[in-house]
PDB file of N, CA, C and O in Angstrom:
ATOM      1  N   UNK A   1      62.991  -7.087  -7.116  1.00  0.00           N
ATOM      2  CA  UNK A   1      61.986  -6.695  -6.150  1.00  0.00           C
ATOM      3  C   UNK A   1      60.971  -5.723  -6.765  1.00  0.00           C
ATOM      4  O   UNK A   1      59.812  -5.696  -6.352  1.00  0.00           O
ATOM      5  N   UNK A   2      61.394  -4.945  -7.730  1.00  0.00           N
ATOM      6  CA  UNK A   2      60.473  -4.021  -8.382  1.00  0.00           C
ATOM      7  C   UNK A   2      59.307  -4.746  -9.025  1.00  0.00           C
ATOM      8  O   UNK A   2      58.192  -4.225  -9.044  1.00  0.00           O
ATOM      9  N   UNK A   3      59.541  -5.929  -9.548  1.00  0.00           N
ATOM     10  CA  UNK A   3      58.472  -6.707 -10.162  1.00  0.00           C
ATOM     11  C   UNK A   3      57.468  -7.201  -9.130  1.00  0.00           C
ATOM     12  O   UNK A   3      56.275  -7.279  -9.421  1.00  0.00           O
ATOM     13  N   UNK A   4      57.933  -7.534  -7.931  1.00  0.00           N
ATOM     14  CA  UNK A   4      57.029  -8.014  -6.882  1.00  0.00           C
ATOM     15  C   UNK A   4      56.030  -6.919  -6.507  1.00  0.00           C
ATOM     16  O   UNK A   4      54.850  -7.199  -6.298  1.00  0.00           O
ATOM     17  N   UNK A   5      56.497  -5.689  -6.423  1.00  0.00           N
ATOM     18  CA  UNK A   5      55.603  -4.582  -6.088  1.00  0.00           C
ATOM     19  C   UNK A   5      54.573  -4.368  -7.195  1.00  0.00           C
ATOM     20  O   UNK A   5      53.402  -4.108  -6.920  1.00  0.00           O
ATOM     21  N   UNK A   6      55.006  -4.478  -8.420  1.00  0.00           N
ATOM     22  CA  UNK A   6      54.088  -4.296  -9.542  1.00  0.00           C
ATOM     23  C   UNK A   6      53.018  -5.381  -9.539  1.00  0.00           C
ATOM     24  O   UNK A   6      51.851  -5.102  -9.814  1.00  0.00           O
ATOM     25  N   UNK A   7      53.404  -6.603  -9.233  1.00  0.00           N
ATOM     26  CA  UNK A   7      52.436  -7.689  -9.182  1.00  0.00           C
ATOM     27  C   UNK A   7      51.437  -7.469  -8.066  1.00  0.00           C
ATOM     28  O   UNK A   7      50.251  -7.742  -8.248  1.00  0.00           O
ATOM     29  N   UNK A   8      51.878  -6.986  -6.916  1.00  0.00           N
ATOM     30  CA  UNK A   8      50.972  -6.735  -5.797  1.00  0.00           C
ATOM     31  C   UNK A   8      49.959  -5.662  -6.170  1.00  0.00           C
ATOM     32  O   UNK A   8      48.780  -5.765  -5.830  1.00  0.00           O
ATOM     33  N   UNK A   9      50.426  -4.629  -6.874  1.00  0.00           N
ATOM     34  CA  UNK A   9      49.523  -3.559  -7.292  1.00  0.00           C
ATOM     35  C   UNK A   9      48.498  -4.087  -8.290  1.00  0.00           C
ATOM     36  O   UNK A   9      47.332  -3.695  -8.242  1.00  0.00           O
ATOM     37  N   UNK A  10      48.916  -4.967  -9.187  1.00  0.00           N
ATOM     38  CA  UNK A  10      48.002  -5.527 -10.172  1.00  0.00           C
ATOM     39  C   UNK A  10      46.920  -6.360  -9.505  1.00  0.00           C
ATOM     40  O   UNK A  10      45.780  -6.377  -9.971  1.00  0.00           O
ATOM     41  N   UNK A  11      47.252  -7.041  -8.436  1.00  0.00           N
ATOM     42  CA  UNK A  11      46.286  -7.877  -7.734  1.00  0.00           C
ATOM     43  C   UNK A  11      45.261  -7.008  -7.034  1.00  0.00           C
ATOM     44  O   UNK A  11      44.080  -7.356  -7.005  1.00  0.00           O
ATOM     45  N   UNK A  12      45.679  -5.885  -6.469  1.00  0.00           N
ATOM     46  CA  UNK A  12      44.759  -5.015  -5.732  1.00  0.00           C
ATOM     47  C   UNK A  12      43.716  -4.368  -6.645  1.00  0.00           C
ATOM     48  O   UNK A  12      42.572  -4.192  -6.227  1.00  0.00           O
ATOM     49  N   UNK A  13      44.072  -4.019  -7.850  1.00  0.00           N
ATOM     50  CA  UNK A  13      43.145  -3.344  -8.756  1.00  0.00           C
ATOM     51  C   UNK A  13      41.935  -4.217  -9.073  1.00  0.00           C
ATOM     52  O   UNK A  13      40.813  -3.724  -8.956  1.00  0.00           O
ATOM     53  N   UNK A  14      42.091  -5.492  -9.469  1.00  0.00           N
ATOM     54  CA  UNK A  14      40.915  -6.305  -9.746  1.00  0.00           C
ATOM     55  C   UNK A  14      40.072  -6.594  -8.511  1.00  0.00           C
ATOM     56  O   UNK A  14      38.868  -6.819  -8.634  1.00  0.00           O
ATOM     57  N   UNK A  15      40.668  -6.592  -7.337  1.00  0.00           N
ATOM     58  CA  UNK A  15      39.918  -6.894  -6.131  1.00  0.00           C
ATOM     59  C   UNK A  15      38.982  -5.756  -5.729  1.00  0.00           C
ATOM     60  O   UNK A  15      37.967  -6.009  -5.080  1.00  0.00           O
ATOM     61  N   UNK A  16      39.285  -4.535  -6.087  1.00  0.00           N
ATOM     62  CA  UNK A  16      38.476  -3.392  -5.678  1.00  0.00           C
ATOM     63  C   UNK A  16      37.021  -3.483  -6.178  1.00  0.00           C
ATOM     64  O   UNK A  16      36.113  -3.241  -5.383  1.00  0.00           O
ATOM     65  N   UNK A  17      36.758  -3.814  -7.440  1.00  0.00           N
ATOM     66  CA  UNK A  17      35.365  -3.899  -7.899  1.00  0.00           C
ATOM     67  C   UNK A  17      34.589  -5.057  -7.273  1.00  0.00           C
ATOM     68  O   UNK A  17      33.363  -4.988  -7.174  1.00  0.00           O
ATOM     69  N   UNK A  18      35.259  -6.094  -6.859  1.00  0.00           N
ATOM     70  CA  UNK A  18      34.563  -7.269  -6.329  1.00  0.00           C
ATOM     71  C   UNK A  18      33.677  -6.950  -5.123  1.00  0.00           C
ATOM     72  O   UNK A  18      32.534  -7.407  -5.105  1.00  0.00           O
ATOM     73  N   UNK A  19      34.131  -6.194  -4.112  1.00  0.00           N
ATOM     74  CA  UNK A  19      33.240  -5.907  -2.977  1.00  0.00           C
ATOM     75  C   UNK A  19      31.981  -5.147  -3.388  1.00  0.00           C
ATOM     76  O   UNK A  19      30.917  -5.371  -2.811  1.00  0.00           O
ATOM     77  N   UNK A  20      32.079  -4.262  -4.365  1.00  0.00           N
ATOM     78  CA  UNK A  20      30.892  -3.534  -4.816  1.00  0.00           C
ATOM     79  C   UNK A  20      29.878  -4.505  -5.417  1.00  0.00           C
ATOM     80  O   UNK A  20      28.675  -4.361  -5.200  1.00  0.00           O
ATOM     81  N   UNK A  21      30.354  -5.478  -6.159  1.00  0.00           N
ATOM     82  CA  UNK A  21      29.469  -6.484  -6.742  1.00  0.00           C
ATOM     83  C   UNK A  21      28.816  -7.304  -5.649  1.00  0.00           C
ATOM     84  O   UNK A  21      27.627  -7.614  -5.731  1.00  0.00           O
ATOM     85  N   UNK A  22      29.569  -7.655  -4.639  1.00  0.00           N
ATOM     86  CA  UNK A  22      29.035  -8.446  -3.533  1.00  0.00           C
ATOM     87  C   UNK A  22      27.980  -7.649  -2.777  1.00  0.00           C
ATOM     88  O   UNK A  22      26.958  -8.206  -2.378  1.00  0.00           O
ATOM     89  N   UNK A  23      28.212  -6.351  -2.574  1.00  0.00           N
ATOM     90  CA  UNK A  23      27.235  -5.514  -1.863  1.00  0.00           C
ATOM     91  C   UNK A  23      25.912  -5.476  -2.611  1.00  0.00           C
ATOM     92  O   UNK A  23      24.855  -5.551  -1.986  1.00  0.00           O
ATOM     93  N   UNK A  24      25.945  -5.361  -3.926  1.00  0.00           N
ATOM     94  CA  UNK A  24      24.707  -5.323  -4.698  1.00  0.00           C
ATOM     95  C   UNK A  24      23.954  -6.639  -4.588  1.00  0.00           C
ATOM     96  O   UNK A  24      22.726  -6.641  -4.505  1.00  0.00           O
ATOM     97  N   UNK A  25      24.665  -7.751  -4.586  1.00  0.00           N
ATOM     98  CA  UNK A  25      23.988  -9.031  -4.504  1.00  0.00           C
ATOM     99  C   UNK A  25      23.407  -9.284  -3.118  1.00  0.00           C
ATOM    100  O   UNK A  25      22.499 -10.102  -2.972  1.00  0.00           O
ATOM    101  N   UNK A  26      23.914  -8.597  -2.102  1.00  0.00           N
ATOM    102  CA  UNK A  26      23.394  -8.762  -0.742  1.00  0.00           C
ATOM    103  C   UNK A  26      22.059  -8.043  -0.551  1.00  0.00           C
ATOM    104  O   UNK A  26      21.312  -8.376   0.369  1.00  0.00           O
ATOM    105  N   UNK A  27      21.751  -7.081  -1.386  1.00  0.00           N
ATOM    106  CA  UNK A  27      20.513  -6.329  -1.253  1.00  0.00           C
ATOM    107  C   UNK A  27      19.331  -7.238  -1.558  1.00  0.00           C
ATOM    108  O   UNK A  27      19.262  -7.859  -2.618  1.00  0.00           O
ATOM    109  N   UNK A  28      18.419  -7.301  -0.625  1.00  0.00           N
ATOM    110  CA  UNK A  28      17.235  -8.146  -0.791  1.00  0.00           C
ATOM    111  C   UNK A  28      16.094  -7.315  -1.373  1.00  0.00           C
ATOM    112  O   UNK A  28      16.025  -6.110  -1.132  1.00  0.00           O
ATOM    113  N   UNK A  29      15.208  -7.937  -2.129  1.00  0.00           N
ATOM    114  CA  UNK A  29      14.095  -7.195  -2.727  1.00  0.00           C
ATOM    115  C   UNK A  29      13.232  -6.463  -1.690  1.00  0.00           C
ATOM    116  O   UNK A  29      12.703  -5.385  -1.961  1.00  0.00           O
ATOM    117  N   UNK A  30      13.101  -7.051  -0.521  1.00  0.00           N
ATOM    118  CA  UNK A  30      12.267  -6.420   0.504  1.00  0.00           C
ATOM    119  C   UNK A  30      12.871  -5.124   1.040  1.00  0.00           C
ATOM    120  O   UNK A  30      12.158  -4.295   1.606  1.00  0.00           O
ATOM    121  N   UNK A  31      14.180  -4.946   0.863  1.00  0.00           N
ATOM    122  CA  UNK A  31      14.869  -3.777   1.410  1.00  0.00           C
ATOM    123  C   UNK A  31      15.172  -2.717   0.347  1.00  0.00           C
ATOM    124  O   UNK A  31      15.596  -1.610   0.680  1.00  0.00           O
ATOM    125  N   UNK A  32      14.960  -3.046  -0.906  1.00  0.00           N
ATOM    126  CA  UNK A  32      15.249  -2.109  -1.989  1.00  0.00           C
ATOM    127  C   UNK A  32      14.104  -1.118  -2.154  1.00  0.00           C
ATOM    128  O   UNK A  32      12.941  -1.478  -1.971  1.00  0.00           O
ATOM    129  N   UNK A  33      14.416   0.092  -2.489  1.00  0.00           N
ATOM    130  CA  UNK A  33      13.428   1.137  -2.806  1.00  0.00           C
ATOM    131  C   UNK A  33      12.389   1.341  -1.697  1.00  0.00           C
ATOM    132  O   UNK A  33      11.193   1.233  -1.967  1.00  0.00           O
ATOM    133  N   UNK A  34      12.801   1.626  -0.478  1.00  0.00           N
ATOM    134  CA  UNK A  34      11.829   1.747   0.614  1.00  0.00           C
ATOM    135  C   UNK A  34      10.830   2.893   0.429  1.00  0.00           C
ATOM    136  O   UNK A  34       9.686   2.791   0.871  1.00  0.00           O
ATOM    137  N   UNK A  35      11.255   3.984  -0.221  1.00  0.00           N
ATOM    138  CA  UNK A  35      10.349   5.122  -0.395  1.00  0.00           C
ATOM    139  C   UNK A  35       9.191   4.768  -1.315  1.00  0.00           C
ATOM    140  O   UNK A  35       8.030   5.019  -0.990  1.00  0.00           O
ATOM    141  N   UNK A  36       9.515   4.181  -2.471  1.00  0.00           N
ATOM    142  CA  UNK A  36       8.445   3.840  -3.413  1.00  0.00           C
ATOM    143  C   UNK A  36       7.607   2.675  -2.892  1.00  0.00           C
ATOM    144  O   UNK A  36       6.411   2.594  -3.169  1.00  0.00           O
ATOM    145  N   UNK A  37       8.225   1.789  -2.151  1.00  0.00           N
ATOM    146  CA  UNK A  37       7.481   0.656  -1.584  1.00  0.00           C
ATOM    147  C   UNK A  37       6.466   1.155  -0.557  1.00  0.00           C
ATOM    148  O   UNK A  37       5.320   0.705  -0.543  1.00  0.00           O
ATOM    149  N   UNK A  38       6.882   2.075   0.294  1.00  0.00           N
ATOM    150  CA  UNK A  38       5.996   2.609   1.337  1.00  0.00           C
ATOM    151  C   UNK A  38       4.793   3.315   0.708  1.00  0.00           C
ATOM    152  O   UNK A  38       3.655   3.110   1.129  1.00  0.00           O
ATOM    153  N   UNK A  39       5.057   4.150  -0.305  1.00  0.00           N
ATOM    154  CA  UNK A  39       3.977   4.881  -0.973  1.00  0.00           C
ATOM    155  C   UNK A  39       3.025   3.916  -1.683  1.00  0.00           C
ATOM    156  O   UNK A  39       1.805   4.064  -1.612  1.00  0.00           O
ATOM    157  N   UNK A  40       3.603   2.926  -2.366  1.00  0.00           N
ATOM    158  CA  UNK A  40       2.791   1.921  -3.065  1.00  0.00           C
ATOM    159  C   UNK A  40       1.905   1.148  -2.101  1.00  0.00           C
ATOM    160  O   UNK A  40       0.709   0.985  -2.341  1.00  0.00           O
ATOM    161  N   UNK A  41       2.495   0.672  -1.009  1.00  0.00           N
ATOM    162  CA  UNK A  41       1.740  -0.116  -0.038  1.00  0.00           C
ATOM    163  C   UNK A  41       0.622   0.689   0.620  1.00  0.00           C
ATOM    164  O   UNK A  41      -0.488   0.190   0.808  1.00  0.00           O
ATOM    165  N   UNK A  42       0.925   1.936   0.966  1.00  0.00           N
ATOM    166  CA  UNK A  42      -0.099   2.788   1.587  1.00  0.00           C
ATOM    167  C   UNK A  42      -1.258   3.017   0.623  1.00  0.00           C
ATOM    168  O   UNK A  42      -2.421   2.975   1.024  1.00  0.00           O
ATOM    169  N   UNK A  43      -0.945   3.257  -0.626  1.00  0.00           N
ATOM    170  CA  UNK A  43      -1.992   3.478  -1.624  1.00  0.00           C
ATOM    171  C   UNK A  43      -2.860   2.237  -1.788  1.00  0.00           C
ATOM    172  O   UNK A  43      -4.086   2.335  -1.838  1.00  0.00           O
ATOM    173  N   UNK A  44      -2.225   1.072  -1.872  1.00  0.00           N
ATOM    174  CA  UNK A  44      -2.981  -0.173  -2.053  1.00  0.00           C
ATOM    175  C   UNK A  44      -3.910  -0.417  -0.866  1.00  0.00           C
ATOM    176  O   UNK A  44      -5.047  -0.851  -1.048  1.00  0.00           O
ATOM    177  N   UNK A  45      -3.438  -0.145   0.333  1.00  0.00           N
ATOM    178  CA  UNK A  45      -4.265  -0.347   1.537  1.00  0.00           C
ATOM    179  C   UNK A  45      -5.443   0.626   1.562  1.00  0.00           C
ATOM    180  O   UNK A  45      -6.568   0.239   1.877  1.00  0.00           O
ATOM    181  N   UNK A  46      -5.178   1.889   1.228  1.00  0.00           N
ATOM    182  CA  UNK A  46      -6.208   2.924   1.316  1.00  0.00           C
ATOM    183  C   UNK A  46      -7.174   2.933   0.130  1.00  0.00           C
ATOM    184  O   UNK A  46      -8.366   3.182   0.309  1.00  0.00           O
ATOM    185  N   UNK A  47      -6.669   2.663  -1.085  1.00  0.00           N
ATOM    186  CA  UNK A  47      -7.489   2.849  -2.283  1.00  0.00           C
ATOM    187  C   UNK A  47      -7.722   1.588  -3.100  1.00  0.00           C
ATOM    188  O   UNK A  47      -8.597   1.565  -3.966  1.00  0.00           O
ATOM    189  N   UNK A  48      -6.954   0.541  -2.837  1.00  0.00           N
ATOM    190  CA  UNK A  48      -7.061  -0.678  -3.637  1.00  0.00           C
ATOM    191  C   UNK A  48      -6.049  -0.692  -4.758  1.00  0.00           C
ATOM    192  O   UNK A  48      -5.687   0.351  -5.302  1.00  0.00           O
ATOM    193  N   UNK A  49      -5.598  -1.880  -5.096  1.00  0.00           N
ATOM    194  CA  UNK A  49      -4.535  -2.044  -6.097  1.00  0.00           C
ATOM    195  C   UNK A  49      -4.893  -1.444  -7.450  1.00  0.00           C
ATOM    196  O   UNK A  49      -4.038  -0.860  -8.116  1.00  0.00           O
ATOM    197  N   UNK A  50      -6.138  -1.582  -7.856  1.00  0.00           N
ATOM    198  CA  UNK A  50      -6.548  -1.093  -9.175  1.00  0.00           C
ATOM    199  C   UNK A  50      -6.434   0.428  -9.316  1.00  0.00           C
ATOM    200  O   UNK A  50      -6.410   0.938 -10.435  1.00  0.00           O
ATOM    201  N   UNK A  51      -6.364   1.156  -8.199  1.00  0.00           N
ATOM    202  CA  UNK A  51      -6.270   2.616  -8.229  1.00  0.00           C
ATOM    203  C   UNK A  51      -4.856   3.140  -7.986  1.00  0.00           C
ATOM    204  O   UNK A  51      -4.675   4.344  -7.809  1.00  0.00           O
ATOM    205  N   UNK A  52      -3.868   2.276  -7.974  1.00  0.00           N
ATOM    206  CA  UNK A  52      -2.507   2.680  -7.625  1.00  0.00           C
ATOM    207  C   UNK A  52      -1.491   2.327  -8.708  1.00  0.00           C
ATOM    208  O   UNK A  52      -0.304   2.172  -8.421  1.00  0.00           O
ATOM    209  N   UNK A  53      -1.945   2.204  -9.931  1.00  0.00           N
ATOM    210  CA  UNK A  53      -1.071   1.815 -11.039  1.00  0.00           C
ATOM    211  C   UNK A  53       0.213   2.626 -11.155  1.00  0.00           C
ATOM    212  O   UNK A  53       1.289   2.038 -11.266  1.00  0.00           O
ATOM    213  N   UNK A  54       0.141   3.962 -11.133  1.00  0.00           N
ATOM    214  CA  UNK A  54       1.372   4.752 -11.281  1.00  0.00           C
ATOM    215  C   UNK A  54       2.387   4.496 -10.159  1.00  0.00           C
ATOM    216  O   UNK A  54       3.588   4.436 -10.421  1.00  0.00           O
ATOM    217  N   UNK A  55       1.924   4.347  -8.931  1.00  0.00           N
ATOM    218  CA  UNK A  55       2.846   4.082  -7.825  1.00  0.00           C
ATOM    219  C   UNK A  55       3.442   2.675  -7.921  1.00  0.00           C
ATOM    220  O   UNK A  55       4.603   2.460  -7.572  1.00  0.00           O
ATOM    221  N   UNK A  56       2.653   1.743  -8.387  1.00  0.00           N
ATOM    222  CA  UNK A  56       3.147   0.371  -8.574  1.00  0.00           C
ATOM    223  C   UNK A  56       4.218   0.364  -9.659  1.00  0.00           C
ATOM    224  O   UNK A  56       5.261  -0.270  -9.496  1.00  0.00           O
ATOM    225  N   UNK A  57       3.970   1.056 -10.753  1.00  0.00           N
ATOM    226  CA  UNK A  57       4.947   1.107 -11.849  1.00  0.00           C
ATOM    227  C   UNK A  57       6.210   1.847 -11.431  1.00  0.00           C
ATOM    228  O   UNK A  57       7.308   1.476 -11.845  1.00  0.00           O
ATOM    229  N   UNK A  58       6.070   2.886 -10.620  1.00  0.00           N
ATOM    230  CA  UNK A  58       7.237   3.622 -10.125  1.00  0.00           C
ATOM    231  C   UNK A  58       8.111   2.715  -9.259  1.00  0.00           C
ATOM    232  O   UNK A  58       9.338   2.758  -9.352  1.00  0.00           O
ATOM    233  N   UNK A  59       7.482   1.902  -8.425  1.00  0.00           N
ATOM    234  CA  UNK A  59       8.238   0.975  -7.585  1.00  0.00           C
ATOM    235  C   UNK A  59       8.916  -0.094  -8.446  1.00  0.00           C
ATOM    236  O   UNK A  59      10.065  -0.453  -8.190  1.00  0.00           O
ATOM    237  N   UNK A  60       8.229  -0.596  -9.446  1.00  0.00           N
ATOM    238  CA  UNK A  60       8.830  -1.587 -10.351  1.00  0.00           C
ATOM    239  C   UNK A  60      10.045  -0.996 -11.058  1.00  0.00           C
ATOM    240  O   UNK A  60      11.070  -1.665 -11.191  1.00  0.00           O
ATOM    241  N   UNK A  61       9.939   0.246 -11.509  1.00  0.00           N
ATOM    242  CA  UNK A  61      11.055   0.902 -12.190  1.00  0.00           C
ATOM    243  C   UNK A  61      12.250   1.053 -11.253  1.00  0.00           C
ATOM    244  O   UNK A  61      13.395   0.851 -11.657  1.00  0.00           O
ATOM    245  N   UNK A  62      11.979   1.403 -10.016  1.00  0.00           N
ATOM    246  CA  UNK A  62      13.048   1.526  -9.026  1.00  0.00           C
ATOM    247  C   UNK A  62      13.727   0.179  -8.797  1.00  0.00           C
ATOM    248  O   UNK A  62      14.953   0.098  -8.722  1.00  0.00           O
ATOM    249  N   UNK A  63      12.931  -0.864  -8.688  1.00  0.00           N
ATOM    250  CA  UNK A  63      13.481  -2.214  -8.467  1.00  0.00           C
ATOM    251  C   UNK A  63      14.346  -2.638  -9.652  1.00  0.00           C
ATOM    252  O   UNK A  63      15.403  -3.241  -9.463  1.00  0.00           O
ATOM    253  N   UNK A  64      13.908  -2.331 -10.859  1.00  0.00           N
ATOM    254  CA  UNK A  64      14.702  -2.667 -12.051  1.00  0.00           C
ATOM    255  C   UNK A  64      16.017  -1.901 -12.038  1.00  0.00           C
ATOM    256  O   UNK A  64      17.069  -2.442 -12.378  1.00  0.00           O
ATOM    257  N   UNK A  65      15.944  -0.634 -11.641  1.00  0.00           N
ATOM    258  CA  UNK A  65      17.142   0.198 -11.569  1.00  0.00           C
ATOM    259  C   UNK A  65      18.136  -0.365 -10.558  1.00  0.00           C
ATOM    260  O   UNK A  65      19.346  -0.211 -10.727  1.00  0.00           O
ATOM    261  N   UNK A  66      17.637  -1.012  -9.516  1.00  0.00           N
ATOM    262  CA  UNK A  66      18.495  -1.602  -8.491  1.00  0.00           C
ATOM    263  C   UNK A  66      19.024  -2.982  -8.913  1.00  0.00           C
ATOM    264  O   UNK A  66      19.808  -3.598  -8.191  1.00  0.00           O
ATOM    265  N   UNK A  67      18.593  -3.456 -10.081  1.00  0.00           N
ATOM    266  CA  UNK A  67      19.128  -4.692 -10.613  1.00  0.00           C
ATOM    267  C   UNK A  67      18.230  -5.917 -10.468  1.00  0.00           C
ATOM    268  O   UNK A  67      18.649  -7.034 -10.772  1.00  0.00           O
ATOM    269  N   UNK A  68      17.017  -5.716 -10.013  1.00  0.00           N
ATOM    270  CA  UNK A  68      16.088  -6.843  -9.870  1.00  0.00           C
ATOM    271  C   UNK A  68      15.319  -7.042 -11.159  1.00  0.00           C
ATOM    272  O   UNK A  68      14.978  -6.076 -11.841  1.00  0.00           O
ATOM    273  N   UNK A  69      15.045  -8.286 -11.494  1.00  0.00           N
ATOM    274  CA  UNK A  69      14.318  -8.619 -12.719  1.00  0.00           C
ATOM    275  C   UNK A  69      12.836  -8.681 -12.403  1.00  0.00           C
ATOM    276  O   UNK A  69      12.330  -9.703 -11.940  1.00  0.00           O
ATOM    277  N   UNK A  70      12.143  -7.577 -12.657  1.00  0.00           N
ATOM    278  CA  UNK A  70      10.715  -7.473 -12.323  1.00  0.00           C
ATOM    279  C   UNK A  70       9.935  -7.312 -13.605  1.00  0.00           C
ATOM    280  O   UNK A  70       8.709  -7.205 -13.572  1.00  0.00           O
TER     281      UNK A  70
END
């Protein structure tokens, strides 16, 4: 019976990282980095895209950090 408990414990350890991986894949690009997205969008509306380069790059960096290929 001691072996059965050890096997159950071994199964639980690999399962723990799986939900974290699933949570990351559930994140949609539209919902990632809301702070930088809001600032970027407001700047583009008020000043035009050509005048908002730093905010656009900051949002891209945030998206990359969240795992998106931008």
